[in-house]
C-alpha positions in Angstrom: -30.7 21.5 14.5 -34.2 23.1 14.4 -36.0 23.4 17.7 -39.1 21.8 16.3 -37.1 18.7 15.1 -35.7 18.3 18.6 -39.1 18.6 20.2 -40.6 16.1 17.8 -37.7 13.7 18.6 -38.3 14.2 22.3 -42.0 13.4 21.9 -41.4 10.3 19.8 -38.9 8.8 22.1 -41.0 9.7 25.1 -44.0 7.9 23.5 -41.7 4.9 23.0 -41.0 4.8 26.7 -37.6 6.4 27.0 -36.7 8.4 30.0 -35.6 12.1 29.9 -32.0 11.0 30.7 -32.0 8.5 27.8 -33.4 11.0 25.4 -31.0 13.7 26.5 -28.0 11.3 26.2 -29.0 10.3 22.7 -29.4 13.9 21.5 -26.0 14.8 23.0 -24.4 11.8 21.4 -25.8 12.6 18.0 -25.4 16.4 17.9 -22.9 17.2 20.7 -22.9 18.9 24.0 -25.2 22.0 24.2 -27.7 20.9 21.6 -30.4 20.9 24.3 -30.3 21.0 28.1 -31.6 18.2 30.3 -34.1 20.7 31.9 -35.5 21.5 28.4 -36.0 17.8 27.7 -37.9 17.3 31.0 -40.0 20.5 30.4 -41.2 19.3 27.0 -41.9 15.8 28.3 -44.1 17.5 31.0 -45.9 19.5 28.3 -46.5 16.4 26.2 -47.7 14.5 29.3 -50.3 17.3 29.8 -51.6 16.6 26.3 -50.1 19.8 24.7 -49.6 19.0 21.0 -47.9 22.1 19.8 -44.1 22.2 19.2 -44.1 26.0 19.4 -43.0 28.1 22.4 -45.9 29.4 24.5 -46.8 33.0 23.4 -45.3 35.8 25.4 -47.0 39.2 25.9 -45.4 42.5 26.5 -41.8 43.6 26.6 -39.4 40.8 27.5 -38.0 41.0 31.0 -34.4 40.2 31.4 -33.5 37.6 34.0 -30.1 39.1 34.6 -31.0 41.2 37.7 -28.9 41.9 40.7 -31.2 39.7 42.7 -30.5 36.7 40.4 -26.8 37.5 40.3 -26.7 37.4 44.1 -28.7 34.2 44.2 -26.4 32.5 41.6 -23.4 33.6 43.6 -24.9 32.1 46.8 -25.7 28.8 45.1 -22.1 28.5 43.7 -20.6 29.4 47.1 -22.7 26.6 48.7 -21.8 24.1 46.0 -19.0 24.9 43.5 -19.9 21.7 41.5 -23.5 22.9 40.8 -24.6 22.7 37.2 -26.0 25.5 35.1 -29.2 23.5 34.4 -29.7 23.0 38.1 -29.3 26.7 38.9 -31.7 27.5 36.1 -34.3 25.1 37.5 -34.0 26.5 41.0 -34.2 30.2 40.0 -36.7 29.5 37.1 -34.5 31.4 34.6 -33.0 30.3 31.3 -29.8 28.3 30.8 -28.3 31.3 28.8 -29.1 33.8 31.6 -27.3 31.6 34.2 -24.4 31.1 31.8 -24.1 34.9 31.3 -24.3 35.6 35.1 -21.6 33.0 35.9 -19.1 34.0 33.2 -19.8 37.7 32.5 -21.0 39.0 35.9 -19.2 36.7 38.4 -16.2 36.1 36.2 -16.3 32.3 36.8 -15.2 29.3 34.7 -15.9 25.7 35.3 -13.0 23.2 35.3 -12.6 19.6 36.3 -11.4 18.7 39.7 -8.2 16.7 39.9 -8.1 13.6 42.1 -4.9 13.5 44.2 -3.7 10.9 46.7 -3.4 11.4 50.4 -0.7 14.1 51.0 2.5 12.0 51.2 5.7 12.6 53.0 9.0 12.3 51.0 9.6 8.9 52.6 6.1 7.7 51.5 6.7 9.0 47.9 10.0 7.1 47.8 8.3 4.0 49.1 5.8 4.2 46.2 8.7 4.2 43.7 10.5 1.3 45.4 7.5 -1.0 45.6 6.5 -0.3 42.0 10.0 -1.0 40.8 10.2 -4.2 42.9 6.9 -5.5 41.5 7.8 -4.6 38.0 11.2 -6.4 38.3 9.5 -9.6 39.6 7.1 -9.6 36.5 9.9 -8.9 34.0 12.2 -11.6 35.5 9.4 -14.2 35.4 9.3 -14.7 39.2 5.6 -13.6 38.9 3.2 -14.0 36.0 0.7 -11.3 35.3 -2.0 -13.9 34.9 -1.5 -15.2 38.5 -2.3 -11.8 40.0 -5.8 -10.9 41.2 -6.5 -7.3 42.0 -9.6 -5.8 43.6 -11.1 -2.4 44.2 -14.5 -0.8 44.8 -16.3 2.1 43.2 -19.6 3.9 43.7 -22.3 3.4 41.0 -25.2 5.8 41.4 -29.0 5.0 40.9 -29.3 8.2 38.8 -27.1 8.2 35.8 -24.5 11.0 36.0 -21.5 12.0 34.0 -18.6 11.5 36.4 -16.4 14.1 34.8 -19.2 16.6 34.6 -20.0 16.0 38.3 -16.4 16.7 39.3 -16.3 20.1 37.7 -16.3 23.1 39.9 -16.9 26.9 39.3 -13.7 28.9 40.1 -12.5 32.4 39.4 -10.2 32.9 36.3 -7.0 33.0 38.4 -7.7 29.9 40.5 -6.1 26.5 39.9 -8.2 23.3 39.4 -9.7 22.2 42.7 -8.3 19.0 44.2 -10.0 16.2 46.0 -8.5 13.6 48.2 -9.2 10.3 46.5 -11.4 8.1 48.7 -9.6 5.0 50.0 -10.8 1.8 48.3 -11.1 -1.8 49.5 -10.2 -5.0 47.7 -10.2 -8.7 48.0 -8.6 -11.5 46.1 -5.8 -14.2 45.9 -2.0 -13.7 45.0 -3.5 -10.5 46.2 -2.9 -7.0 45.2 -4.8 -4.6 47.4 -4.2 -1.4 49.3 -3.5 -0.8 53.0 -7.0 0.2 54.1 -7.9 -0.9 57.6 -10.2 -3.8 56.6 -7.3 -5.4 54.7 -4.9 -5.1 57.5 -7.3 -6.5 60.1 -5.9 -9.5 62.0 -8.8 -11.7 61.0 -8.1 -11.0 57.3 -4.4 -11.3 57.7 -4.6 -14.6 59.5 -7.0 -16.0 57.0 -4.7 -15.1 54.1 -1.8 -16.6 55.9 -3.7 -19.9 56.5 -4.7 -20.1 52.9 -1.1 -19.4 51.9 -2.2 -16.4 49.7 0.7 -14.3 48.6 0.2 -10.6 49.2 1.9 -8.1 46.9 3.4 -5.1 48.5 1.5 -1.9 48.2 2.7 1.6 49.2 0.7 3.4 51.9 -2.0 6.0 50.9 -1.8 5.0 47.3 -5.3 3.9 46.1 -4.5 5.7 42.8 -2.3 2.7 41.9 -5.3 0.3 41.7 -5.5 -1.1 38.2 -9.3 -1.2 38.2 -9.5 2.6 38.1 -7.7 2.6 34.7 -10.3 0.7 32.7 -12.7 -1.6 34.5 -14.8 0.9 36.4 -15.2 3.3 33.5 -16.2 0.5 31.3 -18.7 -0.8 33.9 -20.4 2.5 34.4 -20.6 3.4 30.7 -24.2 3.6 29.4 -25.7 2.4 32.7 -29.0 4.2 33.0 -31.1 5.5 35.9 -32.4 2.9 38.5 -34.7 3.4 41.4 -32.7 1.4 44.0 -29.6 -0.7 44.6 -31.4 -3.9 43.9 -32.5 -3.0 40.3 -29.0 -1.5 39.7 -27.2 -4.7 40.7 -28.5 -6.9 37.8 -27.2 -4.8 34.9 -23.9 -4.2 36.8 -23.5 -8.0 37.3 -24.3 -8.7 33.7 -21.6 -6.3 32.5 -19.0 -7.9 34.7 -20.1 -11.4 33.6 -19.8 -10.6 29.9 -16.2 -9.7 30.6 -15.5 -12.9 32.5 -15.4 -11.2 35.9 
């Protein structure tokens, strides 16, 4: 796509009140990743807000100066060492060099590649692994035999929803050398509430006050293996669906309304 067409689109959408995040997302959806960087969108919005009408690049005088210097290579290396999840656009903004220069430094000069981190459960003993299998089989057998009905089970979980819209998979990517394996992260423990209750063994759930209340209310608690938040059903559809297309919000209060609306539309 021609640069001028992209810049015209950015200006039109900005005049209609769209944010830089919204404009960048729409361009990416239409033309694919890499059509334009988020920093470029924000830079052109800044130019338009300063009443610059031209869609052409600012004139440059003299011989072009390469940004791939030893100083910048060392600076990029330090930034990646401090935060392996850092994005190319963020590095470019910090060092005031182009996206392409940062990309070349990372891949050609530092020999790095960016891959997605893999969530892994708490490191389990062999006994805990076997307990996972036993409990899953036991619950499955109760459902298949009709002792339990799937519609009688309520499961709960929690997730982080950020004020600023981010791409969760992109956020989890990290820069590693070519011979390194994907980085792993311990999955944070989740908390849940409900009735004929399926929740994990986090401390709040095992608290005596909670346990006694559920006993008094005659709520059936489904067995759940220890250190196994990755078995929570909400992680396999609900949370991704909830976060999809949520935009940037200034605070938790303004974020709560669209989140509640999305859950309500799904009968939750």
